[in-house]
N, C-alpha and C positions, 0 to 999 in steps of 0.2 A: 769037910765043910770049910768054905772060905772064912777067913778071919773077919770078925765084925769090926767095922770102922767106927770107933766111938771117941776118938781123940781129934778134935777139930784142928788143934794146933799143929799136928803132924801131917796134915794133908798138903800135898803139893798142888801147884796151880792146875796142872792137867787133871788131877784127881777131882778138884773142885769143879772144873768144867764138866767132867764126866758125870758127877753127881747131879749137877744142874740139868744136864741133858736128860738124865733118867727121870727127873722130877717133872719134865714137861709132858704135855699130851703128845700123842703120836703125830697129829697134824702140825703142832708147833715144832717138834724135833725134826720132822721131815723138812720144814722150811729152813731150819738151821743147817741141816746136812747139805741141802741144795746149794748153800753158799760156800761150802768147803771144797777143797780139792781132794783128790783121791788119797794123798798121803796124810792129810789131816784127818780124814774119815777113818783110815786104818789105825792111826795112832790113838785117836779118841775111842774107837770101838774096842781096841785091845785093853785099854784101861777100864772101860765100862764093864767088860766081861770078867775082869779080875777083881772087881770091888767087893763082891760078896754082900753081906747084909750091912745096911747103913742105919745107924741109930737115928731115930727121929729128931733127937736134940741136935745132932750134927747137921741135919738138913735145915732145921730151923735157924741154927747159928749161921749157916752159909747164906740164907736169904737175908738175915738181918745185916750181915756184913756187906752184902751187895747193895742193899737199900741205903745203908749208911754212907757208903762210898759215893753213890750216885747223888744223894741229897746234899752231902757236904761239898761236893765239887762245884755246885752252883751251875756250871755248864761244862760240857765236855768238848775238848779240842784234841782231835786226832792228828798227830804228826809222826814222822818217822822216828824222831827222838823219843817221844813218849811211848810209842809202841815198842821200841827197842829196850827201853828201861823196864817195861812191864814183862816182856819175854825173858829178860835176863834173870828175873826173880824165880822163874819156873823152869828154864831150860839151860843147858850147858852153853858155854861161850861159842863153841864151834857151830852148834845148831842154830843159835841166834844169828850168828854172822851169815850163815847160809840162807836163812829165811829173809833177813834184811836185804841181802844182795839180790835175792829173787824179786823182792818187792820193788827194788830200785830198777830192776831190769824191765823188759817189755811186759805189757799187761797180758793177762790171760789166766783162766782158772787151772788149766792143765798145761803140761809141757808143750803139747802140740798147738794149743791156743797161743801160747807165748811165741812159739816159732813163727806163727802166722803174722805176728806183729813186728818181726825183725826185718829190717831192710833187706831186699833180695840180694843186693850186692854184698852186704856184710855176711849173709848166710852162705852165699856161693863161695866167698873167699875162704870160709871155714871148711865147707864141705869138699872143696877141691883137693884137700889133703887127706880125705878119708877114703876107705875102700868103696868101690862102686856099689857093692851089695848093701853097705851101710847107708849110702846116699839114697839108694832105691827105697829102703825101708822108710827113711825120713820123708822123702818126697811123697810116698804113698799115704802118709798120715796127715799132710797139710792140705790146704785148699788147692784145687786144681790150678786156679789162676796164679797162685803164688808159686806153686811147683813149676809152672811153665816159665815164669819170669826167672827163676833160679836156673833152670835148664838152659835158657837162652844165654846166660852169662858164663856158665861153665865152659871150659875148653871143649871144642866140638867133639874130638875123639873120646874124651872122658864122658861127655853127655850121652854119646851113643852107647857106651858101655853101661851107663846107668839105665838107659831106656831098655836095653836088652835084658838087664836084670829085672826090671819092673815087669816086662812082658812075660818072663818065665817064672815070676815069683808066685808061689802059692801062699796059703795062709801062714803068717809069721808066727812062730812059736812064742808063747808068752815070755819064756826065759830070755829069748833074743831081744824081744821088744823092750823088756824091762832093762836089759843091759844097755841098749842104745839110749833109752830114756835117761838112765842114770849117768851115762857118759856125757850126754848133752847137758844135763843139769850141772854136773861137777866141773866140766871143762869149758864148755861154751858159754852157758848162761851166767856162770859165776864171773868169768872174765868180762863178759859184756856188761854186767851190772857194775863191776868195779870201774870200768872206763866211763860209766855214766856219772860216777861221783866227781863232779867238777869242782876243782879248787876255786876259791873265791877270786884269786888273782887271775886265774885263767878265764873265769867268767867276765871280769872287767876288761881283760885284754881283748876278748872277742867283741865286747861292746865298743871299746875304743877303736877297734879296727874299722867299724862302720861309720865313725865320725868323720866329718870333713877335716882337713889338715889344721885349719885355724882353730876349730873347737877342740880338737885332740890336743894341740899344743897348749892351749889355754888350761885345759883340765890337768894335763900332766904337770905343767908349771905350778899350778895351785897345789896339786897333790905332793909335789916335791917339797914344798914349804911345810906341809903338815906331817908327811910321812915319807921321807926319802927312800927308805927301804922298800916300801910297797910300790912306789913309783918305779924303782929300778926293776923289781920283779915283773911288773906289768910290761915294761919296755922289752924285757927279754922274751916274754911270752907272745908279744904282738907279732903278727905275721903281715908284712906289707907286700906290695906288688914287687918291689925290688928284691925281696927275699926269694922270688921265683928262680933266681940264679942258682939256688940250691937244688933245683929239680934236674934230674939227669935227662939226657936227650930223648930216651924212650918215653919218659914221663911228659916231656914238653910236646911230643908228637900226639900223645893221647889227649892232652889238654887242648891242643889245636883243633882236634876233631869235635870237641865239646863246646868251644867258645865261639860266640858270634863274631865274625870277621870284622864287622863295622865297629863293634864294641872294643875289640882287641886293638884296632888301629888308633882309637882315641886313647886307650890305656897306654899303649906304647909311646904315644906322643909325649907323655909326661914321665915316662920311665927312664931309668938309667941307660947309658950306652951299652953296658954289659948285658942287660936284660934284652934290649932290642936285638943285639947281635945273636943272643942265644935263640930267640924265636926265629929270626931270619935264617939262621943256620939249619934249622929243622924244617924249613919250608922248601918247596921246590924253587929253583931259580926264578921261574916265571911268577910263582905266587909271591915270593919275596919282593920282586920288582914291582908288582901291582900294589902290594901293601905300602911300600915306600912312596909310590906315586900318590896313593890315596892320602897318606899322611901329609905330604907336601901340599896337596890340593886343598886340604881343609883349612889351611892357614892357622891363624891364632884360635886357640880353643880355650873356653872358660875353665878355670881351675876346678870348679865344682863338677863340670862334665867329666874331666879327667879323673877326679876322685871317685865319682860314681862308677865309671867304666872299670877302673882298677879294682874297686871293691867287688864288682860283679865277677871279674876274672879270679880274684883271690877266693871268693866264696866257692866257685866251681872247683878250684884247685884243692881246697881243704876237704870238700866232699869226696873228691877222687882219692885223696890221701886217707881219709877215714875209712873208705871202703877197700883200701889196699891196692887200688889200681895204679897209683903212682907213689913214689917215695920222695919225701921232702927231707933231704939230709940235714941233720942237726949240726951245730957248731962244736958240740962236745965230743970228746974222744970216743964215748960209748956209741954215738950215733953216726960216726963216720962209716962210709961204705967201703967195702973191699971188693975189688974186681979181679 
């Protein structure tokens, strides 16, 4: 016979939650379970099944504690930080870190729901390094439109291998599906959530990148007076149009296919000579000649129009960099490229 739980002080957080669920009606508990993912349901169910007899005084004490906490709070404010503190009292550090990283990652109740909210370029960049049969399993579990977008981005030969696997694929064994899901959770989703944690200086650098030059200079000058260290960090993180000189030739050619030519002409009008030559060198001779003629024909251009055009090109470059389609080499030793 299971041991009787009669000491409220020794109950863990998950055990309290399990007792709470057992005390609800079937309709109420069903609504609660509907809001949990499969892993939460398995964990809670395992604890519920091992509780044994619960002393009525323990249940009463649990309700009183819950009511006291709600009433004393005045109001409830849910944040990542408060959730993390609460989980830390009941779960191990590694488990809390994993849960919080998943929360910061793409939305979705199940792993496949979460994958459905991952940008197709980001997902394709990860899957292109996996075995075709693994990619086939993943694409069979997400929405058809999302799977189609991912297939279109993957290298053509690899996509055909995946398609052939999907055509010949029978029902996937639960063990294989669980393994794929676990790998995605531990390798892909965790890394994706970590990259989503944006440093405050990085956030401000992105904001400053969108300001016109006059406003940017004014803010940076004022910040230098108040906090020179933060101002320097933001300057280092800011990515400007002239920083495109750090993109290799293959990356520039990809960027040229994505950027509006009229916008690029205005942007180059105010760019450095090095950046201009980098773009011209990656165009055909005829295209470069036309671009130069267009830039000469437009005459004087307002600084604001140049800033807007350059910001647009930089935004596209950063999106391509985030999706892994181009590489923006850093200035530090760790980020230098080896050919």
